C-alpha positions as CSV (number, residue, x, y, z in Angstrom):
1,M,90.8,-70.0,22.3
2,A,89.2,-66.9,22.5
3,S,85.1,-67.2,21.4
4,T,85.9,-65.2,18.3
5,S,88.2,-67.4,16.9
6,I,86.1,-70.9,17.9
7,A,83.2,-69.0,16.0
8,L,85.3,-68.5,13.0
9,N,87.4,-72.0,13.0
10,R,85.4,-74.6,15.2
11,F,82.2,-73.5,13.9
12,G,82.8,-71.9,10.8
13,L,85.5,-72.7,7.7
14,G,88.2,-70.8,8.6
15,A,88.8,-67.2,9.1
16,R,89.8,-64.8,6.2
17,P,91.9,-62.0,6.5
18,D,89.0,-59.9,6.5
19,D,86.6,-61.6,8.5
20,R,85.5,-59.3,11.6
21,P,82.3,-61.0,13.4
22,S,80.9,-58.3,15.0
23,G,79.3,-58.3,18.4
24,D,78.7,-61.5,19.9
25,P,80.6,-64.9,18.1
26,K,76.9,-66.9,19.0
27,T,74.8,-64.1,17.8
28,W,76.9,-63.7,14.4
29,L,76.8,-67.8,14.2
30,L,73.4,-67.7,14.4
31,D,72.5,-64.6,12.1
32,Q,73.8,-67.0,9.3
33,F,70.6,-68.5,8.8
34,A,68.9,-66.0,7.6
35,R,71.8,-65.2,4.9
36,Y,72.3,-68.6,3.9
37,D,72.1,-69.3,-0.1
38,P,71.5,-72.9,-0.8
39,K,71.9,-72.3,-4.4
40,P,75.1,-69.9,-5.0
41,A,76.0,-68.9,-8.5
42,G,78.5,-71.6,-9.1
43,I,76.8,-74.2,-7.3
44,A,73.6,-73.0,-10.0
45,A,75.7,-73.1,-13.0
46,A,76.7,-76.8,-12.3
47,K,74.5,-79.3,-13.9
48,G,71.8,-81.0,-12.3
49,T,70.1,-84.5,-11.7
50,P,68.5,-84.4,-15.4
51,A,71.3,-83.7,-17.4
52,M,73.7,-86.0,-15.6
53,A,71.3,-89.0,-15.3
54,E,70.8,-88.1,-18.6
55,S,74.5,-88.6,-19.5
56,L,74.6,-91.9,-16.9
57,V,71.8,-93.5,-19.4
58,A,73.6,-93.1,-22.5
59,Y,76.7,-93.9,-20.9
60,Q,75.1,-97.2,-20.0
61,D,73.5,-97.6,-23.0
62,D,77.1,-97.1,-25.0
63,R,78.2,-100.0,-22.9
64,R,75.6,-102.5,-23.6
65,V,76.2,-102.3,-27.1
66,L,79.6,-103.0,-25.9
67,R,79.1,-105.9,-23.9
68,Q,76.6,-107.7,-27.2
69,Q,79.4,-106.5,-29.6
70,M,81.8,-108.6,-27.5
71,Q,79.7,-111.3,-27.2
72,A,78.3,-111.8,-30.8
73,P,80.2,-109.6,-33.0
74,T,77.8,-107.8,-35.5
75,P,78.1,-105.1,-37.8
76,I,78.4,-101.6,-35.9
77,T,75.4,-99.2,-37.0
78,P,76.4,-96.0,-38.7
79,Q,75.3,-93.7,-35.6
80,I,77.7,-95.6,-33.3
81,M,80.6,-95.7,-35.7
82,P,82.7,-92.9,-35.5
83,Q,82.6,-90.5,-38.8
84,G,85.1,-91.7,-41.5
85,T,85.2,-95.2,-40.6
86,P,86.6,-97.2,-43.6
87,D,83.8,-99.7,-45.1
88,T,86.2,-102.5,-44.5
89,M,85.5,-102.4,-40.7
90,M,82.0,-103.2,-41.5
91,A,83.0,-106.6,-42.6
92,G,83.1,-109.5,-40.8
93,T,86.8,-110.4,-40.9
94,A,88.5,-110.5,-37.3
95,P,90.6,-107.1,-37.8
96,A,87.1,-105.5,-38.6
97,I,85.8,-106.8,-35.2
98,D,88.4,-105.8,-33.6
99,A,88.3,-102.7,-34.8
100,R,84.3,-102.3,-34.1
101,Q,84.8,-103.4,-30.4
102,Q,87.8,-100.4,-30.4
103,A,85.3,-97.8,-31.8
104,L,82.6,-98.8,-28.9
105,R,85.4,-98.7,-26.3
106,D,86.6,-95.2,-27.7
107,A,83.1,-94.2,-27.4
108,R,82.8,-95.5,-23.9
109,Q,86.2,-93.5,-22.6
110,I,85.1,-90.6,-24.0
111,A,81.6,-90.5,-22.4
112,G,83.2,-91.5,-19.3
113,K,85.5,-88.6,-19.2
114,A,82.5,-86.2,-19.9
115,I,80.9,-87.7,-16.6
116,R,84.3,-87.3,-14.8
117,D,84.6,-83.8,-15.9
118,D,81.2,-82.8,-14.6
119,Y,82.3,-84.6,-11.8
120,G,85.2,-82.2,-11.4
121,I,83.3,-78.9,-11.8
122,A,80.9,-80.4,-9.3
123,V,83.8,-80.3,-6.6
124,A,84.8,-77.1,-7.9
125,A,81.9,-75.8,-7.6
126,R,81.1,-76.8,-3.9
127,T,84.9,-75.8,-3.0
128,N,84.6,-72.3,-4.5
129,A,80.9,-71.9,-2.5
130,A,83.1,-72.8,0.7
131,L,85.7,-70.4,0.0
132,A,83.3,-67.8,-0.8
133,S,80.3,-67.9,1.8
134,D,79.7,-65.6,4.3
135,T,77.9,-68.2,6.0
136,P,80.7,-70.8,6.9
137,F,78.9,-72.4,10.1
138,V,76.0,-73.5,7.6
139,E,78.5,-74.5,4.7
140,R,80.1,-76.5,7.6
141,L,76.5,-78.2,8.3
142,V,76.0,-78.5,4.7
143,Q,79.2,-80.9,4.8
144,F,78.6,-82.5,8.0
145,W,75.1,-83.8,6.2
146,S,76.9,-84.7,3.0
147,N,79.4,-87.0,4.8
148,H,76.3,-88.2,7.0
149,F,74.3,-89.4,3.8
150,A,77.4,-90.1,2.0
151,V,77.6,-91.7,-1.6
152,S,80.8,-92.8,-2.9
153,I,82.0,-92.3,-6.7
154,D,83.5,-95.9,-6.5
155,K,80.5,-96.7,-8.0
156,I,80.0,-94.9,-12.0
157,Q,76.9,-94.4,-11.6
158,V,77.3,-92.4,-8.6
159,V,80.2,-90.3,-10.4
160,G,78.1,-87.4,-11.9
161,L,75.3,-87.8,-9.3
162,A,76.8,-87.2,-6.1
163,G,77.2,-83.3,-6.3
164,P,73.8,-83.0,-7.7
165,M,72.4,-85.4,-4.2
166,E,74.0,-82.4,-2.2
167,F,73.3,-79.2,-4.3
168,E,69.4,-80.5,-4.4
169,A,68.6,-83.1,-1.5
170,I,71.5,-81.5,1.4
171,R,71.7,-77.9,0.8
172,P,67.5,-77.1,0.3
173,H,67.3,-78.9,3.6
174,V,69.8,-77.9,5.4
175,L,67.9,-75.4,7.4
176,G,65.0,-77.5,7.6
177,R,63.4,-80.9,8.8
178,F,65.6,-83.5,9.4
179,A,62.8,-85.8,7.9
180,D,62.4,-83.1,4.6
181,M,66.3,-84.0,3.9
182,L,66.3,-87.9,5.2
183,N,62.8,-88.0,2.0
184,A,65.2,-86.2,-0.3
185,V,68.4,-88.2,-0.3
186,E,67.0,-91.5,0.0
187,R,64.9,-90.6,-3.1
188,H,67.5,-89.2,-4.8
189,P,69.0,-91.5,-7.9
190,A,72.6,-90.9,-6.2
191,M,71.5,-93.3,-3.0
192,L,69.1,-95.2,-5.3
193,L,72.0,-96.6,-7.3
194,Y,74.3,-96.7,-4.7
195,L,72.9,-99.0,-2.8
196,D,71.3,-100.9,-5.6
197,Q,68.0,-99.9,-4.3
198,A,66.9,-99.1,-8.2
199,V,67.3,-102.7,-8.8
200,S,65.2,-104.2,-6.2
201,V,62.5,-106.6,-6.7
202,G,59.9,-108.5,-4.4
203,P,60.0,-112.3,-4.8
204,A,56.1,-112.2,-5.0
205,S,55.2,-109.5,-6.8
206,Q,54.8,-109.3,-10.7
207,V,58.2,-109.2,-11.8
208,G,59.6,-111.8,-9.3
209,T,56.7,-114.0,-9.6
210,R,56.6,-113.9,-13.0
211,V,60.7,-114.4,-13.2
212,A,60.5,-117.3,-10.7
213,A,58.1,-119.2,-13.4
214,R,60.6,-118.6,-15.9
215,G,63.2,-120.5,-13.9
216,Q,65.2,-117.1,-14.1
217,R,66.7,-116.2,-10.8
218,K,68.9,-112.9,-11.8
219,V,66.2,-110.7,-9.4
220,G,65.2,-110.2,-6.2
221,L,65.1,-108.6,-2.9
222,N,68.3,-106.1,-2.5
223,E,68.3,-104.9,1.4
224,N,71.6,-102.4,1.2
225,L,69.6,-99.3,0.9
226,A,67.2,-100.5,3.9
227,R,70.0,-101.5,6.1
228,E,72.1,-98.1,5.8
229,I,68.9,-96.0,6.4
230,L,68.8,-98.4,9.7
231,E,72.1,-98.3,10.9
232,L,73.8,-95.0,9.5
233,H,70.9,-92.8,8.6
234,T,68.3,-92.9,11.5
235,L,68.8,-95.4,14.4
236,G,72.2,-96.0,14.4
237,V,74.0,-99.6,15.7
238,R,72.8,-101.9,18.0
239,T,69.2,-99.6,18.6
240,G,66.9,-102.7,19.2
241,Y,66.3,-103.4,15.6
242,G,67.0,-106.8,14.2
243,Q,67.9,-108.5,10.9
244,G,63.9,-109.2,10.8
245,D,63.5,-105.4,10.2
246,V,66.0,-104.5,7.8
247,T,64.5,-107.3,5.3
248,E,60.5,-106.3,6.2
249,F,61.7,-102.6,5.6
250,A,63.7,-103.6,2.3
251,R,60.3,-105.0,1.1
252,A,58.5,-102.4,1.7
253,M,61.0,-100.3,-0.4
254,T,60.6,-102.4,-3.7
255,G,59.5,-100.3,-6.4
256,W,61.6,-97.4,-5.4
257,T,63.8,-96.5,-8.4
258,A,64.8,-93.8,-10.5
259,T,63.4,-93.2,-14.1
260,G,66.2,-94.4,-17.0
261,F,68.0,-96.9,-14.6
262,G,67.6,-100.6,-12.8
263,R,64.0,-101.5,-13.1
264,G,63.3,-98.3,-14.0
265,A,65.0,-98.1,-17.4
266,R,61.8,-98.3,-19.5
267,L,60.0,-95.7,-17.8
268,A,59.1,-92.6,-19.3
269,G,60.0,-89.3,-17.5
270,T,63.0,-87.0,-16.8
271,P,66.1,-89.6,-16.5
272,G,66.8,-89.3,-12.5
273,D,63.4,-88.9,-11.5
274,F,62.0,-90.9,-8.1
275,A,59.7,-93.5,-9.5
276,F,57.6,-96.1,-7.5
277,V,57.0,-99.1,-9.9
278,P,53.8,-101.1,-8.6
279,A,54.7,-104.1,-10.6
280,I,58.4,-104.9,-8.5
281,H,56.8,-104.2,-5.3
282,E,56.4,-106.9,-2.5
283,P,52.8,-107.0,-1.9
284,G,51.7,-107.3,1.7
285,D,51.5,-105.9,5.3
286,R,55.0,-105.2,7.2
287,T,55.7,-105.0,10.8
288,I,59.0,-103.2,11.2
289,L,60.2,-102.2,15.1
290,G,57.0,-104.1,16.5
291,K,54.6,-101.5,14.5
292,S,52.2,-102.9,11.5
293,Y,52.2,-101.0,7.9
294,P,48.9,-101.6,5.7
295,A,50.0,-102.7,1.8
296,G,50.0,-100.2,-0.6
297,D,52.5,-97.6,-2.2
298,A,52.8,-95.6,1.0
299,Q,54.1,-98.3,2.8
300,A,57.9,-97.0,3.0
301,Q,57.3,-94.0,3.0
302,A,55.1,-94.2,6.4
303,V,58.2,-96.3,7.7
304,L,60.7,-93.5,6.7
305,D,58.4,-90.8,8.5
306,D,58.8,-92.8,11.7
307,L,62.2,-93.3,11.4
308,A,62.8,-89.7,11.3
309,I,61.5,-88.9,14.7
310,H,62.4,-92.0,16.8
311,P,64.1,-91.2,19.8
312,A,67.1,-93.5,18.4
313,T,67.6,-91.9,15.7
314,A,67.6,-88.0,18.0
315,T,70.2,-89.6,20.1
316,H,72.8,-91.0,17.1
317,I,72.2,-87.4,15.1
318,A,73.0,-85.7,18.6
319,T,76.2,-88.1,19.5
320,K,77.1,-87.1,15.3
321,L,76.9,-83.4,16.0
322,A,77.9,-83.3,19.8
323,R,81.2,-85.2,18.4
324,H,81.7,-82.8,15.5
325,F,81.5,-80.0,17.6
326,A,82.8,-80.9,20.6
327,G,85.5,-83.6,20.5
328,D,86.3,-87.0,19.7
329,T,84.4,-88.6,22.4
330,P,81.3,-86.7,22.8
331,P,80.0,-85.6,26.1
332,P,77.0,-87.2,27.4
333,A,75.5,-83.7,28.9
334,M,75.5,-82.4,25.3
335,I,74.7,-85.4,23.6
336,A,71.5,-85.3,26.1
337,R,70.7,-81.5,25.2
338,L,70.7,-82.2,21.7
339,K,68.7,-85.2,21.8
340,T,66.1,-83.3,23.8
341,A,65.9,-80.2,21.3
342,F,65.6,-82.8,18.4
343,L,62.8,-84.5,20.1
344,T,60.6,-81.8,21.0
345,S,61.2,-79.9,17.7
346,R,60.6,-83.3,15.8
347,G,63.5,-82.6,13.9
348,D,63.7,-79.5,13.4
349,L,67.6,-78.9,12.2
350,P,67.8,-75.2,13.3
351,T,66.5,-76.0,17.1
352,V,69.7,-78.6,17.1
353,Y,71.8,-75.9,15.9
354,R,71.1,-73.6,18.1
355,A,71.5,-76.1,21.0
356,I,74.9,-76.6,19.7
357,V,75.7,-73.1,19.9
358,A,74.4,-72.8,23.6
359,S,76.6,-75.8,24.7
360,P,79.3,-75.0,26.8
361,E,81.3,-78.2,25.9
362,A,81.5,-76.8,22.0
363,W,82.9,-73.5,23.7
364,V,86.1,-75.1,25.7
365,A,89.1,-72.6,25.0
366,A,91.2,-75.8,23.8
367,P,90.9,-77.3,20.4
368,V,88.9,-80.3,20.4
369,K,88.9,-81.5,16.6
370,F,91.8,-82.4,14.5
371,R,90.9,-80.8,10.8
372,T,90.1,-83.4,8.3
373,P,92.3,-82.8,5.0
374,W,88.9,-81.4,3.3
375,E,88.3,-79.1,6.2
376,W,92.1,-78.2,6.5
377,T,92.3,-77.2,2.9
378,V,89.4,-75.2,2.8
379,A,90.8,-73.5,6.0
380,T,94.3,-72.4,4.3
381,M,92.6,-71.5,1.0
382,R,90.2,-69.0,3.1
383,A,93.4,-67.6,5.0
384,L,95.1,-66.9,1.8
385,G,92.3,-65.0,0.0
386,T,91.0,-67.6,-2.3
387,T,87.6,-67.4,-3.6
388,T,87.9,-69.8,-6.8
389,V,89.4,-72.6,-7.9
390,Q,90.3,-74.9,-11.2
391,P,88.4,-78.5,-10.9
392,G,91.7,-80.3,-11.8
393,A,93.9,-78.3,-9.1
394,I,91.3,-79.2,-5.9
395,L,90.7,-82.7,-7.5
396,G,94.6,-83.5,-7.4
397,L,94.7,-81.7,-3.9
398,M,92.2,-83.4,-2.2
399,T,93.3,-87.2,-3.5
400,Q,97.3,-86.0,-2.7
401,L,95.5,-85.7,1.0
402,G,93.8,-88.9,1.0
403,Q,90.0,-87.6,1.1
404,P,88.7,-86.9,-2.1
405,V,85.4,-85.5,-2.4
406,W,82.6,-87.8,-2.2
407,K,84.8,-90.7,-2.5
408,P,84.8,-92.3,1.0
409,G,84.5,-95.9,-0.2
410,Q,81.9,-97.1,2.2
411,P,78.6,-96.0,3.1
412,I,79.2,-94.7,6.3
413,G,81.2,-91.6,4.8
414,Y,84.7,-90.4,5.9
415,D,85.8,-90.4,10.0
416,D,85.0,-87.9,12.0
417,L,88.4,-88.5,14.2
418,A,91.6,-87.4,14.6
419,A,93.2,-91.1,14.5
420,T,92.2,-91.3,11.1
421,W,93.7,-88.0,9.9
422,A,97.0,-87.4,12.1
423,G,99.1,-90.1,11.2
424,P,103.0,-89.3,10.1
425,D,102.1,-89.9,6.3
426,A,99.1,-87.8,6.3
427,I,100.9,-84.8,8.3
428,L,103.7,-85.1,5.5
429,R,101.5,-84.6,3.2
430,R,100.1,-81.6,4.6
431,V,103.5,-79.9,5.0
432,E,104.2,-80.5,1.6
433,A,100.9,-78.9,0.0
434,A,101.7,-76.1,2.7
435,E,105.1,-75.4,1.2
436,R,103.6,-75.3,-2.2
437,F,100.9,-72.6,-0.9
438,A,103.4,-70.7,1.0
439,T,105.3,-70.6,-2.6
440,R,102.7,-69.1,-4.6
441,A,101.5,-66.6,-2.0
442,A,104.9,-65.3,-1.0
443,N,104.0,-61.8,-0.6
444,I,102.1,-63.1,2.5
445,D,103.1,-61.4,5.7
446,A,102.5,-64.8,7.7
447,R,103.5,-62.6,11.2
448,T,100.2,-59.9,10.1
449,L,98.0,-62.8,9.3
450,A,98.5,-65.1,11.9
451,P,96.5,-62.9,14.8
452,Q,93.9,-62.1,12.3
453,L,93.0,-65.8,11.5
454,F,93.1,-66.4,15.2
455,P,91.9,-63.4,17.2
456,D,93.3,-63.6,21.1
457,A,94.0,-67.4,20.4
458,L,97.4,-67.6,18.8
459,G,99.7,-69.5,20.7
460,D,103.1,-68.1,22.1
461,A,105.0,-70.9,20.2
462,T,103.7,-70.6,16.9
463,A,104.5,-66.7,17.3
464,Q,108.0,-67.1,18.0
465,A,108.3,-69.7,15.5
466,L,106.7,-67.3,12.7
467,A,109.3,-64.7,14.0
468,R,112.0,-66.6,13.6
469,A,111.5,-67.8,10.3
470,E,114.2,-67.4,7.8
471,S,111.9,-66.1,4.9
472,P,107.8,-65.2,4.5
473,G,107.7,-68.2,2.4
474,Q,109.2,-70.2,5.2
475,A,107.2,-68.2,7.9
476,L,103.8,-68.8,6.3
477,A,104.3,-72.7,5.3
478,L,104.9,-73.0,9.2
479,L,101.7,-70.6,9.6
480,L,99.7,-73.4,7.4
481,V,100.8,-76.1,9.5
482,S,100.8,-74.8,13.1
483,P,98.7,-76.8,16.0
484,E,96.5,-73.7,15.2
485,M,95.8,-74.2,11.8
486,M,95.6,-78.1,12.4
487,R,93.2,-78.1,15.2
488,R,90.0,-76.7,15.5
C-alpha cells in the first residue's frame, strides 16, 4: 500500500474524491494539528452538558412522581396533568387512579423521547464532523479516546450526556496532555453517572454514619469508577494493583458527584457541574500503590495525577495506540517507542502521536486493521462525497451494522480486533448496506473513484472485478466491500 493511501486510510478516516495530500504524507498528517477545530459548527450547535443535564433532572423528577403515584395513588397536581384533563380523573376511583398513572407514564415517555432525540442529533453532529473534516487523523484520535474512556447509553442517564462528554472532555484535550483529558473525563457527569460514582458514600462520612445510626443501609461505597480508572483508563489489568488499592481509591473519590444527580441532587448550581460534597467523603489518609495520600478534598485528585504519568499507564496507552495503527498484535518495538515518548513528555499526546507517525511498523504495505462498522461507514460516506447525515439514518445504519454510537454495553468499549467485526453475518450486513449506498449514488463511476480512494494501492483483483461489473451500481457496490475498503 502506497504511503499516501496509508495516510488517507490507516491514519485518516478514508479518502474523499477530492483528497490530494500534498508533499510528504507524514508531514500532511502532522500539519493537521495546527488546523484541527475542536468545536466545528455541528458540534457547537448540539446541546451541551447543562441543557442535557437539566432535561435528565426533569426526567428523574417525572419518574420519581410516577413511582410515588404507583405506590400510594394521590390526586395529581395541575402542573403534571395534561391540559384538558376531565375533573373526574381527580377523583379517588380506580379508573381515575389508572388514568393519572397513565398520564404520568405519557409524560415520562415524552421526556425520554426528547432525550433520545438529542442523542440522535449528537450522533449526527459527530458523524458530520468526521465526514467534513480536513483533519481526519485528529478526528480518528478523538474517536480512539472516546472509545478508551467508554460510557454506554444502556443507562438512561447517559443517553443525553455521552455526546457532550466526547465534545467537552475529549475533543478539547486530544492535542493536549493525557492528564488533562483524564481529569476532564472522570469529572464529567456522563462518567460519574455511568459508573455510579455520583451515589458513592463513605461509610465513615457524616452521611454514612448518620444513615447507619438510623439502621438504614441503602448507601455505601461504590468501587466502579475507581476500578475502571485503574483497570481501563490508566494502569491496565494485572499491573501490580490489588483489591485493596481499588477500595482505597474508591474511598478517596467519595464526595465526587454531579450537581442535580445522586448525592448532588439537592446542590445548588448548574445541573451536571462537577461537585465535591464533603459530607459524603470518607475521612482519613489513604495508601494506594504504596504511596500515602493525606486526608482532604484534594486526595483523589492527587491519586489521579500520579496515575496519569505512571509507567504502567504509559505501557497501557502505548499498547492500545500501537494496536490501533499497526495491527491486532501490536509490535513490541513500537510499544516501547510510544511508551518512551509518553514518559519523557509526561503524557504530552502530540509527542506520542509524532512517535506513531514516525514508527515504520505503522507504514507497512499490507493492510493491518479490519475496519469497524463505524470506520467503514465513515470511509464509505467520505468516498461518496457525503458531508451531512440525518440523525435517524445514521442511528439505524449503525444499529444494523452492530456498532451503535456510544453504546458498547460495557466500560471497556468496543473491541479493536478483526475477530469481533469480520464474521460472516457482519460482512453480509455491510454488503447489504453497500448495495443501498450504491443504489442512491448510481451516477458515480467506481472505476474512476477507486484509484482516487487508494492511490497507487488498488489491487489487481479489485480493479478487474470493477471492470467486469455488469452495471455502474454493481461496480460501486463491489468497491465498497472490496478488501481495500474493508481494511486499512
